[in-house]
C-alpha positions in Angstrom: 24.1 54.8 -10.7 21.3 53.6 -8.3 20.8 53.2 -4.9 18.7 50.6 -2.6 16.7 52.0 0.6 16.3 49.4 3.1 13.3 48.6 5.5 13.2 48.2 9.0 16.0 45.6 9.4 18.7 46.4 7.4 21.0 43.5 7.8 18.1 41.3 6.5 17.4 43.3 3.9 21.1 43.7 2.8 21.2 40.0 2.6 18.3 39.9 0.6 19.7 42.2 -1.8 22.8 40.3 -2.6 21.0 37.3 -2.7 18.4 38.8 -5.2 20.9 40.1 -7.7 22.8 36.6 -7.8 18.9 34.9 -8.1 17.8 37.3 -10.8 21.6 37.0 -12.7 21.8 41.1 -12.8 25.4 42.2 -13.0 25.9 44.4 -9.9 28.7 46.5 -8.8 28.9 47.9 -5.4 30.2 51.2 -5.0 29.1 52.2 -1.7 27.6 50.5 1.8 26.0 52.1 4.6 23.5 51.5 7.3 20.0 51.7 5.7 21.2 52.3 1.9 23.7 51.0 -0.7 25.2 52.2 -3.5 25.9 50.5 -7.1 26.2 50.3 -10.6 23.7 48.2 -12.3 22.5 47.8 -15.7 18.7 49.4 -16.2 16.6 45.5 -15.9 16.8 45.9 -12.3 14.5 48.0 -12.4 12.0 45.9 -14.2 13.0 43.3 -11.2 12.9 45.2 -8.1 9.0 44.7 -7.5 9.9 40.9 -6.6 12.4 42.3 -3.2 10.9 41.9 0.1 13.0 43.9 2.4 13.5 47.3 0.4 11.6 50.0 0.3 12.9 52.2 -3.0 15.3 52.2 -6.0 17.0 55.5 -6.1 18.4 56.6 -9.6 21.6 58.9 -8.6 21.7 62.0 -10.4 25.1 63.2 -8.6 26.4 64.8 -5.6 26.3 68.1 -3.9 23.5 70.4 -4.4 25.0 71.4 -7.9 23.4 67.9 -8.4 19.8 69.7 -8.0 20.3 71.7 -11.4 20.4 68.6 -13.1 17.0 67.2 -11.7 14.2 66.8 -14.3 11.3 69.3 -13.7 8.5 68.2 -12.0 5.2 70.7 -11.1 4.7 68.4 -8.2 7.4 67.1 -6.0 8.5 66.1 -2.4 12.0 65.5 -0.7 12.8 62.2 0.9 16.2 62.5 3.2 18.0 59.6 4.3 21.1 60.0 7.2 19.4 62.9 8.4 15.8 64.2 10.3 15.9 67.8 10.0 12.9 70.5 9.1 15.0 73.0 8.3 17.5 71.1 6.1 14.3 69.7 4.7 12.9 72.9 3.9 16.2 74.3 2.3 16.7 71.8 -0.1 13.0 71.6 -1.0 13.3 75.4 -1.7 16.3 75.0 -3.9 14.9 72.8 -6.0 11.7 75.0 -6.4 14.0 78.0 -7.0 15.9 75.7 -10.1 12.6 74.8 -11.2 11.1 78.3 -11.7 12.6 78.9 -15.3 10.5 76.2 -16.4 7.3 76.5 -14.4 5.5 77.0 -11.1 6.3 73.9 -8.8 4.9 72.8 -5.1 6.3 70.6 -2.6 4.9 69.1 0.3 5.6 66.9 3.3 3.7 64.8 5.7 3.8 66.1 9.5 7.1 64.3 11.3 7.8 62.2 7.9 11.6 63.1 6.5 11.2 60.5 3.9 8.4 59.8 1.9 6.6 56.2 2.2 5.9 54.4 -0.9 2.0 54.4 0.1 2.2 58.3 -0.5 4.7 57.8 -3.6 2.5 55.3 -5.2 -0.7 57.7 -4.8 1.4 60.3 -6.6 3.0 58.5 -9.0 3.5 59.7 -11.8 2.4 63.2 -11.4 4.7 63.6 -8.1 8.2 63.5 -8.2 10.3 61.4 -5.0 13.5 63.6 -4.9 16.1 61.6 -2.4 18.8 62.8 -0.5 21.0 60.4 0.8 23.5 61.5 3.2 26.8 60.1 4.2 28.3 60.5 7.9 30.8 63.4 6.6 27.7 65.4 5.8 28.4 64.9 2.1 25.2 63.5 0.1 24.1 62.3 -2.9 20.9 63.3 -4.8 18.7 61.0 -6.6 14.9 60.6 -7.8 12.8 57.3 -6.7 11.9 54.9 -10.2 10.7 51.9 -8.0 8.9 51.2 -4.8 7.9 48.0 -3.2 4.4 48.1 -3.5 2.8 48.1 0.1 -0.8 47.7 -1.2 0.0 44.3 -2.9 1.7 43.2 0.3 -1.3 44.6 2.0 -3.6 42.4 -0.2 -1.8 39.2 0.3 -2.1 39.4 3.7 -5.5 40.9 4.9 -7.9 40.4 1.6 -7.6 36.6 1.3 -10.4 34.9 2.7 -8.3 32.8 5.9 -6.0 34.7 7.8 -4.1 33.9 10.8 -2.8 37.6 11.7 -0.4 36.1 15.1 0.7 32.8 13.7 0.9 33.7 9.9 4.2 34.9 8.5 4.1 38.2 6.9 4.0 38.3 3.0 7.1 40.4 2.9 9.3 38.3 5.1 8.0 35.4 2.6 9.2 37.0 -0.3 12.7 38.1 1.5 13.1 34.1 2.1 12.4 33.1 -0.9 15.0 35.4 -2.7 17.2 34.1 0.2 17.5 30.7 -1.8 19.0 32.4 -4.6 16.9 29.8 -6.8 15.3 31.2 -9.1 13.4 27.9 -11.1 13.0 24.5 -9.9 10.6 22.4 -7.2 9.8 24.5 -4.3 8.5 23.0 -0.9 7.3 24.7 2.0 6.1 21.4 4.5 5.0 23.7 7.3 2.4 25.6 5.0 -0.3 26.8 7.2 -2.5 28.9 5.7 -0.5 29.1 2.3 1.6 32.4 2.8 5.0 31.0 1.3 3.2 29.3 -1.4 1.4 32.4 -2.3 5.2 33.9 -3.4 6.0 30.7 -4.9 2.9 30.9 -7.3 3.2 34.6 -7.5 6.9 33.9 -8.9 6.0 30.9 -11.5 8.0 28.8 -9.3 6.5 24.9 -9.4 5.1 25.3 -5.8 4.3 22.0 -3.5 3.1 22.5 0.3 2.2 20.4 3.2 1.0 20.5 6.5 0.0 17.9 9.1 -2.9 19.7 9.8 -6.1 18.6 7.2 -7.9 22.0 8.1 -4.5 24.3 7.6 -4.1 22.3 4.1 -7.9 23.2 2.9 -7.5 26.8 4.4 -4.4 26.7 2.1 -6.1 26.0 -0.9 -9.1 28.6 -0.3 -6.2 31.2 0.0 -4.5 30.2 -3.3 -8.1 29.9 -5.3 -8.6 33.5 -4.2 -5.0 34.4 -5.6 -5.4 32.8 -8.5 -8.4 34.7 -9.5 -7.5 37.9 -8.1 -4.0 38.0 -9.8 -5.3 36.2 -12.6 -2.8 33.4 -12.6 -2.9 29.9 -14.0 -0.1 28.5 -12.1 -1.0 26.7 -8.9 0.2 24.1 -6.1 0.0 20.8 -5.1 -0.7 20.1 -1.5 -1.0 17.0 0.8 -1.8 16.4 4.1 1.9 15.2 5.4 3.6 15.0 8.6 7.1 16.9 7.6 8.8 14.2 9.4 7.6 11.7 6.8 8.0 13.9 3.4 9.4 10.4 1.5 5.8 9.2 1.8 4.2 12.0 0.1 6.7 13.6 -2.4 8.2 11.5 -4.7 10.2 14.4 -6.4 13.1 16.1 -5.1 13.2 19.8 -4.8 15.6 22.6 -5.4 14.6 24.6 -2.2 13.0 24.4 1.4 11.4 27.5 2.6 9.7 27.4 5.7 8.6 28.5 9.0 7.7 25.8 11.4 5.9 25.7 14.6 8.3 27.6 17.0 6.7 26.5 20.4 3.8 28.1 22.3 3.2 31.7 23.0 5.8 32.9 25.6 3.6 35.0 28.4 7.3 36.3 29.8 10.5 36.8 28.7 12.5 33.8 29.8 15.8 33.6 31.3 18.5 32.1 29.7 18.4 28.4 31.4 14.4 28.3 30.5 15.1 29.3 26.9 18.1 26.9 26.3 15.4 24.1 27.6 12.5 25.7 25.1 15.1 25.3 22.2 16.4 22.0 23.2 13.1 20.3 23.3 12.2 22.1 19.9 15.3 20.4 18.4 14.2 17.2 18.8 11.7 18.0 16.7 13.4 19.8 14.3 16.1 16.8 14.0 13.5 14.8 12.7 12.2 17.2 10.3 15.6 18.0 9.1 16.4 13.8 8.7 13.1 14.0 6.6 14.5 17.0 4.3 17.3 14.8 3.4 14.9 12.5 1.7 13.6 15.0 -0.6 16.3 17.4 -1.4 18.5 17.7 -4.3 22.1 17.9 -4.1 23.3 21.4 -3.1 19.5 22.4 -2.6 18.7 25.4 -0.5 17.0 25.3 2.8 15.2 28.7 4.4 14.2 27.9 7.5 13.0 29.7 10.7 14.7 28.8 14.4 13.3 30.3 17.6 15.6 32.2 19.3 14.7 34.2 22.4 14.6 37.8 24.4 15.7 37.4 27.5 14.5 38.7 31.0 17.9 40.5 31.7 17.7 42.0 27.7 20.0 39.8 25.8 19.1 37.2 23.1 19.3 33.7 23.0 20.4 31.8 19.8 21.5 28.3 19.9 24.1 26.8 17.6 22.9 23.8 15.8 26.2 21.5 15.1 23.9 18.8 14.6 23.3 20.4 11.3 26.0 19.9 9.7 26.0 15.9 10.9 22.8 15.6 8.6 24.2 17.0 5.5 23.7 20.8 6.0 26.2 23.6 5.7 24.7 27.3 7.3 25.2 29.9 4.9 23.8 32.6 6.9 21.6 33.5 9.9 19.8 37.0 10.5 17.4 37.5 13.0 13.9 39.5 12.7 11.9 40.8 15.0 10.7 44.2 17.0 11.4 45.4 20.6 8.3 44.1 22.1 9.0 40.4 20.9 10.0 37.6 23.2 10.1 35.2 20.2 12.5 35.9 17.5 13.0 34.6 14.1 16.3 33.1 13.6 16.4 32.7 9.7 18.7 30.2 8.8 20.2 30.1 4.9 21.6 26.7 4.1 22.9 24.2 1.8 22.3 20.4 1.5 25.6 18.9 0.3 23.6 15.6 0.1 
């Protein structure tokens, strides 16, 4: 039995995990759902695929339930303790001491904890592997808990490298590599031709290439395409990759002029409008969304020229945090008229954001 620990956006992470298991054809059976984690049965093959999850932090092998399960933990001279569902220093100390006491018969053991952290970050786990084990306690609302050990973590160092070590960076305007990975997983498409028609400096294209997909990208700005090519050249050298991407300078409203093939999936974040200096009122947000939709409508018309039937599209529309604290998300009935079925919608944002990503998962019915 396993558990997956979600990241800062549990709703989006949960959706990605379900799509990920279907995409990699993993035979997963969910046995428990909680806000920040899932409990499930799965073949061990999930451990080999876990690195391709963008929105989850840890994969935990569950040993048992309650304090009795501590006896079944494998001895480690160095270990740490992660709590999920509880932030309690005394409890953390108590459970760590119980593990240490249990290990005493096999040898000395030490456990550590950074200040104000009750769940060990992936960075610290990676620095300690394989010498340090991360023992995990998963608390349910009724106070009962499961005991397990972290067996895989998403590599934050790799994701950081993909972001800040590439030669061309656009910190404010570029999509985070972790989100690019989530969006690719949402397609559930494992093989075929993938297109990013608003490729910018190539963040989504990087993910296509890393996963061995047939990568295509375009942007109407020739400078952005040149920058994407520089980043892809760096990626291929740094990660020793043989595959690359086909790039074109192309208006997203005229894709048929640039691409002769049809695509299995489109994954993209388009132009989302000018930066907002303040939170808009509802009327202003509606106006902003309507103005952009006049552009997006023609983009989706162009999508119909290059997509295969039943192809998937993961597209970021803008949503807005309003001046009254609410969120405005537009309903777009015109998508259905163009042959696109909305399969899911997921918000991605932080509290400080005025402009919010409204990620749409769509299927082109053809």
